[in-house]
C-alpha positions as CSV (number, residue, x, y, z in Angstrom):
1,M,90.1,86.1,115.1
2,K,89.5,89.6,116.5
3,K,86.0,90.7,115.9
4,G,84.7,94.2,115.2
5,I,88.1,95.5,114.0
6,R,88.3,99.0,112.4
7,V,90.4,99.3,109.3
8,I,91.4,102.3,107.1
9,I,92.1,101.5,103.4
10,S,94.0,104.3,101.7
11,G,94.9,105.1,98.1
12,G,93.4,105.4,94.7
13,G,93.7,107.7,91.7
14,T,93.1,105.1,89.1
15,G,91.2,101.9,88.7
16,G,94.4,100.0,89.1
17,H,94.5,101.1,92.8
18,I,90.8,101.3,93.5
19,F,89.7,97.9,92.3
20,P,92.3,96.0,94.4
21,A,91.3,98.2,97.4
22,I,87.7,97.3,97.1
23,S,88.6,93.6,96.7
24,I,90.5,93.8,100.0
25,A,87.6,95.4,101.7
26,N,85.2,92.7,100.4
27,A,87.6,90.0,101.6
28,L,87.8,91.6,105.1
29,K,84.0,91.7,105.2
30,E,83.8,88.0,104.3
31,L,86.4,87.0,107.0
32,S,85.0,89.4,109.6
33,P,81.5,90.5,108.8
34,D,81.3,93.0,111.7
35,C,84.5,94.8,110.9
36,E,84.2,98.6,110.1
37,I,86.0,99.9,107.0
38,L,86.8,103.5,106.1
39,F,88.4,104.4,102.8
40,V,90.7,107.5,102.5
41,G,91.3,108.8,99.0
42,A,92.3,112.0,97.2
43,L,89.7,114.7,96.7
44,G,88.6,115.0,93.0
45,R,89.9,111.6,92.0
46,M,87.8,108.7,90.8
47,E,87.8,106.8,94.1
48,M,85.5,109.5,95.6
49,E,82.8,108.0,93.3
50,R,83.8,104.4,92.8
51,V,84.2,103.6,96.5
52,P,80.7,104.8,97.6
53,A,79.2,102.9,94.6
54,A,80.8,99.7,96.0
55,G,79.0,100.4,99.4
56,Y,81.8,101.8,101.5
57,K,82.4,105.2,103.2
58,I,85.3,107.4,102.0
59,E,86.9,110.6,103.2
60,G,89.1,112.7,100.9
61,L,92.5,114.4,101.4
62,P,93.5,117.5,99.5
63,V,96.6,115.8,98.1
64,A,97.9,115.7,94.6
65,G,100.9,114.4,92.7
66,L,103.8,116.3,91.3
67,Q,103.2,117.7,87.8
68,R,105.9,116.5,85.3
69,S,105.6,119.7,83.3
70,L,106.3,123.2,84.8
71,S,103.1,124.1,86.6
72,V,102.0,126.6,89.3
73,E,100.3,123.6,90.9
74,N,103.7,122.3,91.9
75,L,104.2,125.4,94.0
76,K,101.0,124.5,96.0
77,L,102.1,120.9,96.5
78,P,104.0,121.3,99.9
79,F,100.9,123.1,101.3
80,K,98.6,120.4,100.1
81,I,100.8,117.7,101.7
82,L,100.8,119.5,105.0
83,R,97.0,119.9,104.9
84,S,96.7,116.3,104.0
85,L,98.9,115.2,106.8
86,R,96.8,117.2,109.3
87,K,93.5,115.8,107.9
88,A,94.9,112.3,107.9
89,G,95.8,112.7,111.5
90,S,92.3,114.0,112.3
91,I,90.7,111.0,110.4
92,I,92.8,108.6,112.4
93,D,91.9,110.3,115.7
94,N,88.2,110.2,114.9
95,F,87.9,106.7,113.4
96,K,90.4,105.0,115.8
97,P,91.5,102.2,113.4
98,D,93.0,99.0,114.6
99,A,95.0,98.8,111.4
100,A,95.5,100.5,108.1
101,V,96.6,99.4,104.6
102,G,97.9,101.5,101.7
103,V,97.3,100.3,98.1
104,G,99.2,103.1,96.4
105,G,98.0,106.4,94.9
106,Y,98.2,110.0,96.3
107,A,96.3,109.4,99.6
108,S,98.4,106.4,100.8
109,G,101.5,108.4,101.7
110,P,100.0,111.0,104.1
111,L,97.6,108.4,105.7
112,L,100.2,105.8,106.4
113,W,102.8,108.3,107.5
114,M,100.3,109.6,110.2
115,A,99.3,106.0,111.0
116,G,102.9,105.3,111.8
117,R,103.2,108.4,113.9
118,K,100.1,107.5,115.9
119,R,101.3,103.8,116.4
120,V,98.6,102.3,114.2
121,P,99.9,99.1,112.7
122,F,99.8,99.3,108.9
123,I,100.5,97.1,105.8
124,I,101.7,98.2,102.4
125,Q,100.3,96.6,99.3
126,E,103.1,97.2,96.8
127,Q,101.6,96.4,93.4
128,N,104.6,97.0,91.2
129,S,107.9,95.2,90.5
130,Y,109.8,98.5,91.2
131,A,108.9,100.1,94.5
132,G,108.4,103.9,94.6
133,L,110.1,106.3,97.0
134,T,107.1,106.7,99.3
135,N,106.6,103.0,99.8
136,K,110.4,102.5,100.4
137,L,110.3,105.1,103.2
138,L,107.0,103.8,104.7
139,G,108.3,100.2,104.5
140,K,110.6,100.8,107.4
141,R,107.5,101.2,109.7
142,A,105.2,98.8,108.0
143,K,104.3,95.5,109.7
144,K,104.2,93.6,106.4
145,I,104.6,94.5,102.8
146,C,102.4,92.5,100.4
147,V,104.0,92.2,97.0
148,A,103.3,90.7,93.6
149,Y,106.8,90.1,92.3
150,E,109.9,88.2,93.3
151,G,113.1,90.0,94.1
152,M,111.5,92.8,96.2
153,E,114.2,92.3,98.9
154,K,116.2,95.1,97.1
155,F,113.5,97.5,98.3
156,F,112.3,96.1,101.6
157,R,113.5,94.0,104.5
158,K,113.1,90.3,103.6
159,E,111.3,89.3,106.8
160,K,108.5,91.8,106.1
161,I,107.7,90.7,102.6
162,I,104.9,88.4,101.7
163,I,104.3,87.4,98.1
164,T,100.5,87.7,97.7
165,G,99.9,89.0,94.2
166,N,97.6,91.9,93.5
167,P,93.8,91.5,94.2
168,V,91.6,91.5,91.1
169,R,88.1,92.5,90.4
170,K,85.4,90.0,91.3
171,G,84.5,87.9,88.2
172,I,87.9,88.0,86.6
173,I,88.6,84.4,85.7
174,K,89.8,82.3,82.8
175,A,86.9,82.5,80.3
176,T,84.4,79.7,80.1
177,P,82.4,78.9,76.9
178,E,79.4,80.5,78.5
179,M,81.3,83.7,79.2
180,K,82.5,83.9,75.6
181,E,78.9,83.5,74.4
182,R,77.7,86.3,76.7
183,A,80.6,88.5,75.6
184,A,79.8,88.0,71.9
185,Q,76.3,89.1,72.6
186,L,77.2,92.0,74.9
187,F,79.7,93.5,72.4
188,S,77.7,92.5,69.2
189,L,80.7,90.7,67.8
190,D,81.0,89.0,64.5
191,R,81.6,85.4,65.7
192,S,83.5,84.5,62.4
193,K,86.2,87.0,63.3
194,K,88.9,87.1,66.1
195,T,88.7,89.9,68.6
196,L,91.4,92.5,69.7
197,L,90.9,94.3,73.0
198,V,92.6,97.7,73.4
199,T,92.6,99.3,76.8
200,G,94.6,102.1,78.3
201,G,93.0,101.8,81.7
202,S,90.3,103.8,83.4
203,L,91.8,107.2,82.5
204,G,93.1,106.2,79.0
205,A,96.4,106.2,77.2
206,G,97.2,108.8,74.6
207,T,99.7,106.7,72.7
208,L,97.3,103.7,72.4
209,N,94.4,106.0,71.3
210,R,96.6,107.7,68.7
211,C,97.8,104.4,67.3
212,M,94.2,103.3,67.0
213,T,92.9,106.5,65.2
214,E,95.8,106.3,62.7
215,W,95.2,102.6,62.0
216,I,91.5,103.1,61.7
217,T,92.0,106.0,59.3
218,A,94.1,103.7,57.0
219,N,91.8,100.6,57.3
220,I,88.2,101.0,56.2
221,H,87.7,97.2,56.4
222,C,89.2,94.7,58.9
223,D,88.8,91.0,59.5
224,V,89.1,91.5,63.2
225,N,86.6,92.8,65.8
226,I,88.1,95.5,68.0
227,I,86.8,96.4,71.5
228,W,88.4,99.8,72.3
229,Q,88.4,101.4,75.8
230,T,89.5,104.9,75.3
231,G,89.5,106.1,78.9
232,K,87.8,109.1,80.6
233,Y,90.1,111.8,79.3
234,Y,89.9,110.9,75.6
235,F,86.4,109.6,75.0
236,N,84.6,112.7,73.7
237,N,87.2,113.4,71.1
238,I,87.4,109.8,70.0
239,K,83.6,109.6,69.8
240,K,83.7,112.5,67.3
241,F,86.5,110.8,65.4
242,N,84.5,107.5,65.1
243,E,81.4,109.4,64.0
244,Q,83.5,110.9,61.2
245,N,85.2,107.6,60.4
246,P,82.5,104.9,60.9
247,R,83.9,101.4,61.0
248,N,81.6,98.4,61.8
249,Y,84.4,96.4,63.3
250,I,85.0,99.0,66.1
251,K,83.2,98.8,69.5
252,C,84.2,101.9,71.4
253,Y,83.7,102.6,75.1
254,E,84.9,105.2,77.7
255,F,85.0,102.6,80.4
256,L,84.3,98.8,80.5
257,S,82.4,97.8,83.6
258,D,82.2,94.2,82.3
259,M,86.0,93.7,82.0
260,D,85.6,90.0,82.7
261,L,83.5,89.7,79.5
262,A,85.9,92.0,77.6
263,F,88.7,89.6,78.4
264,A,86.5,86.6,77.6
265,A,85.9,88.1,74.1
266,A,89.5,88.9,73.4
267,D,92.0,86.7,71.5
268,V,94.7,89.3,72.0
269,V,94.9,92.3,74.3
270,I,96.8,95.6,73.9
271,S,97.3,97.3,77.3
272,R,99.4,99.6,79.4
273,A,101.4,97.7,82.1
274,G,99.8,98.8,85.3
275,A,100.2,96.2,88.1
276,G,96.5,95.7,88.6
277,T,95.9,95.1,84.9
278,I,98.8,92.7,84.7
279,S,97.4,90.7,87.6
280,E,94.0,90.5,85.9
281,L,95.5,89.4,82.6
282,C,97.4,86.6,84.4
283,I,94.2,85.3,86.0
284,A,92.3,85.6,82.8
285,A,95.2,83.9,80.8
286,K,95.2,86.4,77.9
287,A,97.8,86.8,75.2
288,V,98.9,90.5,75.6
289,I,101.0,93.1,74.1
290,F,102.2,95.6,76.7
291,V,102.9,99.3,75.9
292,P,104.3,100.6,79.2
293,S,103.5,104.2,80.0
294,P,106.6,106.4,80.2
295,N,104.7,108.9,82.4
296,V,104.9,107.0,85.7
297,A,107.3,107.2,88.7
298,E,110.5,105.2,88.4
299,N,109.4,103.9,85.0
300,H,107.6,101.1,87.0
301,Q,105.4,100.0,84.1
302,T,108.4,99.0,82.0
303,H,109.7,97.0,85.0
304,N,106.3,95.4,85.4
305,A,106.1,94.4,81.7
306,K,109.6,93.1,81.5
307,A,108.9,90.8,84.4
308,L,106.5,89.0,82.1
309,S,108.1,89.5,78.6
310,E,111.5,88.2,79.8
311,K,109.8,85.0,80.7
312,G,108.0,84.7,77.4
313,A,104.6,85.4,79.0
314,A,103.9,88.6,77.1
315,L,105.1,90.8,74.2
316,L,106.4,94.3,74.8
317,V,106.4,97.3,72.5
318,S,107.9,100.5,73.9
319,D,105.9,103.7,73.9
320,I,108.3,105.4,71.6
321,D,108.0,102.6,69.0
322,A,104.3,102.2,69.3
323,D,103.3,104.4,66.3
324,K,105.3,102.3,63.9
325,E,105.2,98.9,65.5
326,L,102.1,98.3,67.7
327,M,99.3,97.5,65.3
328,K,101.7,95.6,63.0
329,V,102.7,93.4,65.9
330,A,99.0,93.0,67.0
331,M,97.7,92.0,63.6
332,N,100.5,89.5,63.1
333,L,100.0,87.9,66.5
334,I,96.2,87.6,66.2
335,K,96.8,85.3,63.1
336,E,99.1,83.0,65.0
337,D,97.0,80.5,67.0
338,L,100.0,78.6,68.3
339,R,101.8,81.7,69.5
340,I,98.6,83.0,71.2
341,K,98.2,79.6,73.0
342,E,101.9,79.7,74.2
343,L,101.4,83.2,75.6
344,E,98.2,82.2,77.3
345,I,99.9,79.2,79.0
346,K,102.9,81.2,80.2
347,I,101.0,84.2,81.5
348,E,98.6,81.9,83.4
349,E,101.6,80.3,85.1
350,M,102.4,83.7,86.6
351,A,99.0,84.1,88.2
352,L,98.8,84.5,92.0
353,R,95.3,83.7,93.3
354,D,93.3,84.5,96.4
355,S,95.4,87.7,96.9
356,A,92.6,89.8,98.5
357,E,91.9,87.1,101.1
358,I,95.6,86.6,101.9
359,I,96.1,90.4,102.4
360,A,92.9,90.6,104.5
361,R,94.2,87.9,106.8
362,E,97.5,89.9,107.2
363,I,95.5,93.0,108.1
364,I,93.5,91.1,110.7
365,K,96.8,89.8,112.2
366,A,98.3,93.3,112.2
367,S,95.2,94.7,114.1
368,S,96.0,92.4,117.0
369,L,99.6,93.5,117.4
């Protein structure tokens, strides 16, 4: 094994990209303690805070995504991309990496593009079941493409693909009795009731939050505990709503740092269908109702969710049907112990373990090419 390798990990934007990236970095450090790691993210995005908190250095690119609505910001996008490419090239020249890996998010594209131009071997970690345009283009130059789903040959050359799964946060496991007890204490749960976890990810999901506020307004009492992660963008407004509509069965949070215990507490989960979240739910073996976001490239969350729902490993409610159907489906499911158990068994069968270590080993191999 080559010692003292230098690796750039690029990407971020949401927890779904950041947490796997940090898991890969941790695995690299375990395999090669003297390796040097530099993260490259997007200025103003959450990785600029989360990565240093995990103990790693990060540099930011002035890159942003395309706004789906008409916006003057879209006119600035070509200039931001050019500036990001120049800065990515400068970062590579200064750090002199032996290898790079992209986990998705705004910064991955410019960094990996320049890595290819400068003959730095790189690996793509394609999290989704439907590859985006950027990764399809970069895949032609990548040494390996680490994927989480079967059938990715329609996007990448077969000989480059390795099915690794998506890395998950440390501590995400199938709940033990001790974890369930700690979770009940942490969230102050009524142990006589079942628990529903609602999470729209680190930034939040407007549809899920709207469904929740409408349902809470109509239900003063409930025989279910609800743990509700609103996300960063929605928390202040929902906090005001909860103050005006107090319900003792609601436990509301902007962000859940103890997601392992939130999963342990939950009998049923309502979630968006980001790839990282799906991987965690498979490892945790949770009965889940997916509500895929329609506001993502290539509608990849729907493809992700269908990969499970079509195998009977999850339920799927479309975003457009969520207002009418979501809470009805959730409240019916949480009463059906046998159905919950069936979903838990089938989703656990889809879990891919040790993903971070497998990807880290591929990075180390690439660094010696």
